[in-house]
C-alpha positions as CSV (number, residue, x, y, z in Angstrom):
1,M,95.9,-43.7,-0.2
2,G,97.5,-46.6,1.6
3,A,98.0,-50.2,0.5
4,I,95.6,-52.8,1.9
5,T,97.5,-55.1,3.8
6,S,96.7,-57.9,6.2
7,S,97.8,-55.6,9.1
8,N,95.3,-53.1,8.0
9,V,92.4,-55.5,7.9
10,A,93.2,-57.1,11.1
11,N,93.0,-53.6,12.6
12,A,89.8,-52.7,11.1
13,I,88.2,-56.0,12.0
14,V,88.8,-55.3,15.8
15,K,88.0,-51.5,15.7
16,L,84.6,-52.7,13.9
17,V,83.9,-55.2,16.8
18,A,85.1,-52.9,19.8
19,A,82.8,-49.9,17.7
20,D,79.5,-52.2,18.0
21,A,80.3,-53.5,21.4
22,L,79.6,-51.2,24.0
23,P,76.6,-49.6,22.7
24,A,75.1,-53.1,22.7
25,L,76.3,-53.2,26.5
26,M,74.7,-50.0,27.4
27,G,71.4,-50.6,26.0
28,N,71.1,-54.0,28.3
29,L,72.4,-52.2,31.2
30,V,69.7,-51.4,34.1
31,M,71.4,-50.7,37.4
32,G,74.6,-50.1,35.5
33,N,73.1,-46.9,33.9
34,L,71.9,-45.9,37.4
35,V,74.6,-45.9,39.9
36,N,77.9,-43.8,40.1
37,R,79.9,-44.9,37.3
38,D,83.6,-43.9,37.7
39,Y,85.8,-44.6,34.7
40,E,89.0,-43.4,33.7
41,P,91.4,-44.4,30.7
42,A,94.3,-45.7,33.2
43,L,95.6,-48.9,33.1
44,A,94.5,-51.5,36.2
45,Q,95.0,-55.0,37.2
46,A,92.4,-57.0,39.3
47,G,93.0,-56.4,42.7
48,D,93.6,-52.7,42.7
49,T,92.1,-50.6,45.4
50,I,90.2,-46.9,43.9
51,N,89.5,-44.3,46.1
52,V,86.2,-42.9,44.9
53,P,86.0,-39.4,46.6
54,I,82.8,-39.0,48.4
55,P,81.2,-35.1,49.2
56,P,82.1,-34.0,53.1
57,A,79.6,-33.0,56.0
58,M,79.6,-28.9,56.3
59,T,77.6,-27.3,58.9
60,A,75.6,-24.2,59.2
61,H,77.2,-21.3,61.8
62,N,75.2,-18.4,63.1
63,L,77.1,-15.2,62.6
64,T,75.9,-12.8,65.0
65,E,77.3,-9.0,64.7
66,G,80.6,-8.8,65.7
67,S,81.6,-12.4,65.7
68,T,83.8,-14.1,63.1
69,V,83.2,-16.8,60.4
70,L,83.4,-20.4,61.8
71,T,86.3,-21.8,59.4
72,Q,85.8,-25.7,58.8
73,N,88.3,-27.8,57.3
74,P,86.6,-30.8,55.5
75,S,87.9,-33.4,54.1
76,L,86.9,-35.6,51.1
77,D,85.8,-38.6,52.3
78,N,86.5,-41.7,50.2
79,A,84.8,-45.1,49.5
80,Q,86.9,-48.2,49.0
81,I,86.3,-50.1,45.8
82,V,88.3,-52.9,44.9
83,L,88.4,-54.0,40.9
84,N,88.0,-57.7,41.9
85,T,85.9,-58.6,38.8
86,H,87.7,-59.3,35.5
87,A,84.7,-60.9,33.3
88,E,84.8,-61.7,29.8
89,S,83.1,-63.2,26.8
90,T,84.8,-65.2,24.3
91,F,83.7,-66.6,21.2
92,L,85.6,-68.1,17.7
93,I,84.5,-66.4,14.2
94,P,85.8,-69.4,11.3
95,D,85.7,-66.5,8.3
96,V,86.3,-63.5,10.2
97,T,86.6,-61.5,7.0
98,K,83.0,-61.8,6.1
99,I,81.9,-59.5,8.8
100,L,83.7,-56.9,6.6
101,A,81.3,-57.4,3.5
102,V,78.1,-58.6,5.6
103,P,78.0,-56.4,9.2
104,D,75.0,-57.9,10.5
105,L,76.8,-61.3,10.9
106,L,79.2,-59.4,13.7
107,K,75.8,-58.6,15.6
108,L,75.2,-62.2,15.8
109,Y,78.0,-62.9,17.2
110,M,78.5,-59.9,19.4
111,Q,75.3,-59.6,21.2
112,P,75.2,-62.4,23.1
113,A,78.6,-61.9,24.2
114,V,77.9,-58.5,25.1
115,V,74.4,-59.5,26.9
116,A,76.5,-61.8,29.1
117,L,79.0,-59.4,30.2
118,A,75.9,-56.9,31.4
119,E,74.2,-59.7,32.7
120,K,77.3,-60.2,35.0
121,I,77.9,-56.2,36.1
122,E,74.0,-56.2,36.7
123,S,73.9,-59.2,39.0
124,D,77.0,-58.0,41.0
125,L,75.0,-54.7,41.6
126,L,72.1,-55.7,42.7
127,S,74.2,-58.6,44.8
128,L,75.2,-55.3,47.1
129,Y,71.4,-54.9,48.5
130,G,73.3,-57.0,51.6
131,S,75.1,-53.8,52.4
132,L,72.5,-51.2,52.3
133,T,72.4,-51.1,56.2
134,A,71.9,-47.5,57.1
135,N,68.1,-47.4,56.7
136,T,65.8,-50.1,58.0
137,A,64.1,-52.1,55.6
138,V,60.9,-51.6,54.4
139,G,58.5,-54.4,53.0
140,T,57.8,-57.8,54.0
141,G,59.4,-61.1,52.3
142,G,57.1,-63.0,50.4
143,T,54.1,-60.2,50.8
144,A,53.1,-58.3,47.8
145,I,54.7,-54.7,47.6
146,T,51.9,-52.0,48.3
147,E,51.6,-48.6,47.6
148,A,52.4,-48.0,51.5
149,V,55.6,-49.7,51.4
150,V,57.0,-47.9,48.3
151,D,55.7,-44.8,50.5
152,S,58.2,-45.7,53.4
153,A,61.3,-46.5,51.1
154,E,60.6,-42.6,49.3
155,T,60.3,-41.4,53.0
156,A,63.2,-43.5,54.3
157,L,65.4,-41.6,52.0
158,F,64.4,-38.1,52.6
159,A,64.8,-38.8,56.4
160,A,68.7,-39.4,55.2
161,K,68.7,-35.9,53.5
162,V,69.2,-37.3,50.1
163,P,68.7,-34.3,48.3
164,P,65.0,-33.4,46.7
165,N,66.2,-32.8,43.9
166,V,68.3,-35.7,43.1
167,A,66.8,-38.6,40.9
168,K,65.6,-41.5,43.2
169,F,65.6,-45.3,41.3
170,L,63.4,-48.2,42.5
171,V,64.8,-51.7,40.8
172,V,62.3,-54.2,41.5
173,D,61.7,-57.6,40.1
174,P,59.1,-58.6,37.2
175,A,56.5,-60.2,39.5
176,T,57.2,-56.9,41.6
177,Y,56.9,-54.9,38.9
178,S,53.5,-56.4,37.7
179,T,52.2,-55.8,41.3
180,L,53.2,-52.0,40.8
181,R,51.1,-51.2,37.6
182,Q,47.8,-53.1,39.3
183,I,47.9,-50.7,42.1
184,P,44.3,-49.1,41.0
185,R,45.2,-45.6,41.8
186,F,48.1,-45.5,39.5
187,S,47.1,-47.8,36.7
188,E,44.0,-45.9,35.9
189,F,43.3,-43.0,34.1
190,N,40.5,-41.3,35.9
191,S,42.8,-41.7,39.1
192,A,46.4,-41.2,37.6
193,G,45.8,-39.4,34.3
194,E,48.2,-40.3,31.4
195,A,50.9,-41.7,33.7
196,G,47.8,-44.6,34.5
197,L,47.2,-44.3,30.8
198,R,50.6,-45.9,30.0
199,A,50.9,-48.1,32.6
200,L,47.3,-49.7,31.4
201,V,48.1,-49.7,27.6
202,D,52.0,-49.7,27.7
203,G,52.8,-51.6,31.0
204,A,55.1,-48.6,32.0
205,V,54.9,-47.9,35.5
206,G,57.4,-45.0,34.8
207,K,57.1,-43.0,38.0
208,M,55.6,-44.0,41.3
209,K,55.8,-41.9,44.9
210,D,59.4,-39.8,43.3
211,F,60.8,-42.9,42.1
212,Y,61.6,-44.0,38.7
213,I,60.5,-47.7,38.6
214,F,62.9,-49.9,36.6
215,R,62.6,-54.1,36.5
216,S,65.4,-56.4,36.2
217,Q,65.5,-60.4,36.3
218,F,68.5,-60.4,38.1
219,V,67.2,-58.8,41.5
220,N,68.2,-61.6,44.4
221,K,65.8,-63.8,45.8
222,T,66.5,-65.6,49.3
223,G,64.8,-68.1,51.4
224,T,62.2,-70.9,50.1
225,S,59.3,-70.5,52.1
226,P,58.4,-67.6,52.1
227,V,60.8,-66.7,49.0
228,T,62.2,-62.9,49.6
229,T,62.8,-60.4,47.1
230,H,65.1,-58.0,47.8
231,N,64.3,-54.8,45.6
232,V,66.4,-51.8,46.2
233,A,65.5,-48.1,46.3
234,F,68.1,-45.8,45.8
235,A,69.8,-42.3,44.9
236,R,73.0,-42.4,42.3
237,D,75.3,-42.1,45.0
238,A,74.3,-45.2,47.2
239,M,76.3,-47.4,44.9
240,G,79.3,-47.4,42.1
241,L,80.5,-49.0,39.7
242,V,84.5,-48.3,38.8
243,V,85.6,-49.6,35.6
244,R,89.5,-49.4,34.5
245,R,91.4,-50.4,31.3
246,L,92.8,-53.6,30.9
247,P,96.5,-53.4,29.4
248,R,97.3,-53.7,25.7
249,P,98.6,-57.5,24.6
250,L,102.3,-57.4,24.0
251,P,103.6,-56.6,20.4
252,G,104.1,-59.6,18.4
253,T,102.3,-62.1,20.5
254,G,99.5,-62.6,17.6
255,A,96.7,-60.8,19.4
256,I,95.1,-56.9,18.6
257,A,93.3,-55.4,20.9
258,E,91.3,-52.4,21.0
259,Y,89.0,-50.2,23.5
260,A,85.4,-49.8,23.1
261,E,84.8,-46.3,25.3
262,L,81.6,-44.2,25.8
263,G,80.9,-41.6,28.8
264,S,82.1,-43.8,31.7
265,F,82.4,-46.9,30.5
266,G,84.8,-49.1,29.0
267,M,85.9,-52.2,27.7
268,R,88.8,-54.0,25.7
269,V,88.2,-56.2,22.6
270,T,91.1,-58.8,21.8
271,M,91.7,-60.5,18.6
272,S,93.8,-63.3,18.2
273,Y,94.1,-66.4,15.7
274,Q,93.6,-69.8,17.1
275,P,95.5,-72.5,15.1
276,N,93.7,-75.5,16.6
277,T,90.3,-74.3,15.4
278,L,91.7,-72.6,12.4
279,A,89.8,-69.6,13.6
280,Q,90.0,-66.0,15.0
281,Q,88.9,-65.5,18.5
282,F,87.8,-62.8,20.1
283,T,87.6,-61.6,23.6
284,V,85.6,-58.6,25.0
285,D,86.2,-58.4,28.7
286,V,86.0,-55.8,31.0
287,L,88.0,-55.0,34.5
288,Y,85.0,-53.5,37.5
289,G,84.6,-53.3,40.8
290,T,81.2,-52.9,42.8
291,G,80.4,-50.9,46.4
292,V,78.4,-49.1,48.5
293,L,79.5,-45.0,48.5
294,R,76.8,-43.6,50.8
295,N,75.0,-46.2,52.6
296,S,72.1,-43.8,53.8
297,F,71.2,-43.3,50.0
298,G,69.6,-46.5,49.7
299,V,67.1,-48.8,51.1
300,Q,65.8,-52.5,50.6
301,V,62.7,-52.9,49.7
302,N,61.6,-56.6,50.5
303,S,58.5,-58.1,48.9
């Protein structure tokens, strides 16, 4: 068994912080968990461009007797997403060794920092609504959403050849979500069965018109009178979130870093000593970019 040294303790603290960071982040994401996430543990810098492959279009050929097959030479299309956001959240811990003895203290520091990063990612993804131009927007600004509007959004995605077996999502603001769960046909047991009971008792809309319904506080609003709420309906490949690793600090600079990675998401946690405050500084940061991948797979739903 190796001896306990200050170096071992420092590395253990950073690993503990990193292990607690990512699950908290994923739990606070809505859009980040629904869109296409592209992640590789490759080092990158802000400003790098990532090519995200998009499946090619293929055609069917009528093969008649005596004819030959029609050879196609499809090539993968690419959507380019720039890693243009380096988001960070930094905090100080005066007596860092206490978090080893009382891990719950760590959550008091980590939760606000991680939530701040999640909110930044959510806001950037929902700001892509203006780039979803392939389908005509449905709904009217300043007007409560209706069943017919939701139906129009689903029809638009079907007409755009979104595969029927692909999950479709509708992300709305809190007021629109409240309106949806008060639509009589979907909020009463006698008309919607168990789903209506959940909407009435639990407050969860669940699924409507083949959309899984989610709400977010970061849905964009424009205008003053009336205010237009830009909800979005989409399939997973409509938008992309690209995340790449940031490099570790140079050895001997007094900073220790660990990577927190889960599925197709990752961030860096760095600990350094701040002599001016006599405290340990923790920085949780992530390098990412957002963009539209398949424009026809999304539609604005205004209310």
